[in-house]
N, C-alpha and C positions, 0 to 999 in steps of 0.2 A: 564557662567554656567546657565543652565536652572533653573529657579526659580520654586519651588514647591508651589502650592497654594491649600489649603484645604477649603472645604465648608461644613458647618453644618447647620442643621435646629434646632432651639430651640423650643421645643414643650411645650405647656401648660404654666405653670405659674412659673416655677422655684421654689424658696424657699418661695414664698409669696402667700397667698390665695387671689389673685386678683379676682374680679368678672368675670363671663364668658365673659362679653362684652369686657374685656381688654385682653383676650387671643388671640394671633395671631401666625401664622406660619411665621417665619422670618429668614433671612439669615445673617450669620456672616462669613466674609472671613478672613482667616489667611494667610498671605504672609510671609512664613519662620519665623513665630512667631512675625513679626513686627506688630505694632499697625496700624489698619485700622479702620477708622470711616465711617460708611455708613448709610444713611437714606433710609429706604424702606417703602413705604406706611405709612409714618407718624411716624414710630418707629425708634429710634436711637439705634445703637449698636456700641460697641467697643470691640475689642479683648483685653484681659487683660494680663495674665501671664501664664507661664508654670506650670503644676502640678509638684511638687518637686519629686514625686516618679516615674512618668511615662514620664516626660519631654514633655507631650503633652499640647498644648495650652488650656487654660480654658477661658470661656467668661463670661462677666458680661453684664447685660441688664438694660437699663433704659426705662421703659414703658411710652408711651405717650397715655393718655386717649382719645385723639382725633384721634387715628389712623384709617386709612381707612380699610374697610372690604374687599377690592379688593385683589385677590390672587397675589403673586409675579409674575414677568415676567418670560417667558419661559427659560431664561438663568439661572434661579436659580432652575429649576425643579430637582426632584429626589435626593435631598441631604439626608444625614444620620440623623435620629432622635436620639438625645442623652438625652432628658429629658422626654421622654414619660411615665416614670414610676411614675411620680408624680400624685397623685389622686386629683381630684377636691374636693373642700370643700363640695359640694353638696353630693357627695358620702360618705364622712365622716359623714355628718349629718344623712344621711339615715341609715348608719350602726349603729351609736351611738343611734339613735332613736329606731331602731329595737332591739338592745341589752337591752335597758331600758324596752321596752314593753314586751319582753320575760321574763325578771326578775320579773316583777310585775304581770304577767298574772295569776299566781296561788296563789296570796297572799290575796285573799278575801278582796280587797280594803285596805289592811294594817293590818287587824286583825291578820293574821298569822305572819306577820313581827314583831309584838310586842314581841313575844317569841323566835325570831330567830335573835340575834345580828349580826351573820355572814351574813345573807341575807340582813339585813338592811344596813350593810356596803357596800355590793355589789351594792345595788340599789343606794345608795347615791353617790358612785363612778361613776356609770353610769350617774347620774344627773349632777355631776361635769363635766363629759366629754361633755355633751350637752351644759352646761353653757359656757364652754370654746369656743365652736363653735359659740354660739350665742352672744359672748362678743361684746359689742358696738352696737348691733342691737336695734332699737327702737321698743318696744313692748307695748307702751301705746296709740297707735293710734286706728283707726277704726276697725282694725282686732282683737282687744281685745274684742269688743262687740260681745257677743254670749251667748247662753245657754251652759255652760260647764258642762259636766258630770264627776264626780270623778271616777278615776281608782285606785288611791292609795294615801294614806296620812300617815303622822305620827301624825296628830292632835288628841290628846287623847279624847277630848270632842266629836268630831264627831264619832270616833270609839266606844266610850262608848254607844252612842245612837244606833248606828247600831247593836252592840252586844246585847244590852238589850231590844230592841224593843219588843221582845216576851213577856216580863214581863207585857206588857200592852195589850196583846191579839192581837198583830199585828206584822208586820215585816217591816224592812226598805226597801224602794224601791230605786229609783235613788237619789243620793246626788248631788246637783247642785250648781253651782255658776253662777248667771245670771248678766251679766255686760252690761251696756249701757253707753258708754263713752260720747256720745253726751248729754245725760240727766244727766250725773254725778251720776249714780245710780248703786248700787250693792245689790243683794239679795243672801244670803246664804240659801239654801233650802234642807230640808230632807223630802222626800215623804214617806207616809205610805199608800200604796194601800188598798182599791181602792180610798178612798176620803180624807184621812188624810194628813196633811202637817204641818211642822214647818218651819218657815222662819224668817230670821233676815234682816231687812232693814238697808241700810247704804247709806250715801252720799260718793262720792269719789272725789279725786283731783289728776289727773295724774301728775307725776313728771318725765318727760322724762330723760333718755331714757327708763328706765325699771320699775321705782317705781310707785306705786299707793298708796296714803294715803287714809284711810277710817275712817269714824266715824259712829258708830251704832246709829240709830235713833229710833229703836223700834223692837219688835218681836211679832209674832203671832203664836199661836197653834190653828189649825183649824181642826175640824172634819166635818162629814156630816151635823150635826145639831147644832153646836155651834162654837164660836170663842173666844179665850181667849187672850186678848192683854197683852203684857209684856213690862216692861220699857226698855229703852236703857241702855247699860252697857259697853261702852268702845270705844276705837279707836286704830288704829295701821297702819301698812303698809304691803304691799307685793310687791315682785319683780318678774315679769315674765321673768325668765332668758333664756327661750327658747319658741318660738312661731312659729307655721307654720299653714298650712291649716287644719291640723288634730288634733294636740295636743298642750298643753301648760304646761310648768313646772314652778312652782313658789316656792319661799322661802318667809318666813314672819318674822315679827319682833321678834317672839319667837324662831326662829330657826327651825320651822316646814317646812316640804316639802309637795308639792301637785302636783300630775300629773292628768290632766284632758283631756278629749277629747271633740270635738264639738258634742253636742247631735244632733240627727236627728230630733229634734223638738224644738220649742220655748216655754219656760215656762212663764206664766204670772200669776199675782195674781188673 
């Protein structure tokens, strides 16, 4: 009796979000449902069992990180792709990031969210989705060093200053978080154009993979013609639960949330 042999290509990543470098097109042979083990370009495959409902063979894969990037030989060309519907993690991150930015785009840095519990819940859910995608990533390295401009926060003290700056004959400009990992330094900054600024100096101690401990060392209220020093007043920590080339999302010791973007300039004292 002639034996029927089927050939499939397993595309992408299966059920696990392996990095792009681990994704390979590879071949699994099924010989009348019998187990066949094949090594192709450094990746091992084995047919597994039949689907209970369709009686079709199902495959399991064990990835080998050292796999070659060479394409399979010509004898395995033109097979049927059966797992192409899985989306890469990168696409999920882009979508979740876009969802968050859209949600906060009309929230006046968080002022409007204070009176809208439903919107706050939506935004926090979007943050949680990004946090899940960034789980396990290291966000305390050199990429954390930047002048970060605030897009949205739940921190009441900052929002109070932004809202009431007009009482002092001015308005709040950019709200910044300036981090230098190498120098172990953090400045929280609120600008009052054209020349006013209030900033709080801190020392930091990164605690990988995502936490940064900080301790306030002093504060300064500065105008065009005077500077008023203020004493230090506390310590705490924050965790950057998501970080990429554009934005950073953080949670802190008090349960507040912060969404910032890389500013197009560097702030210095």
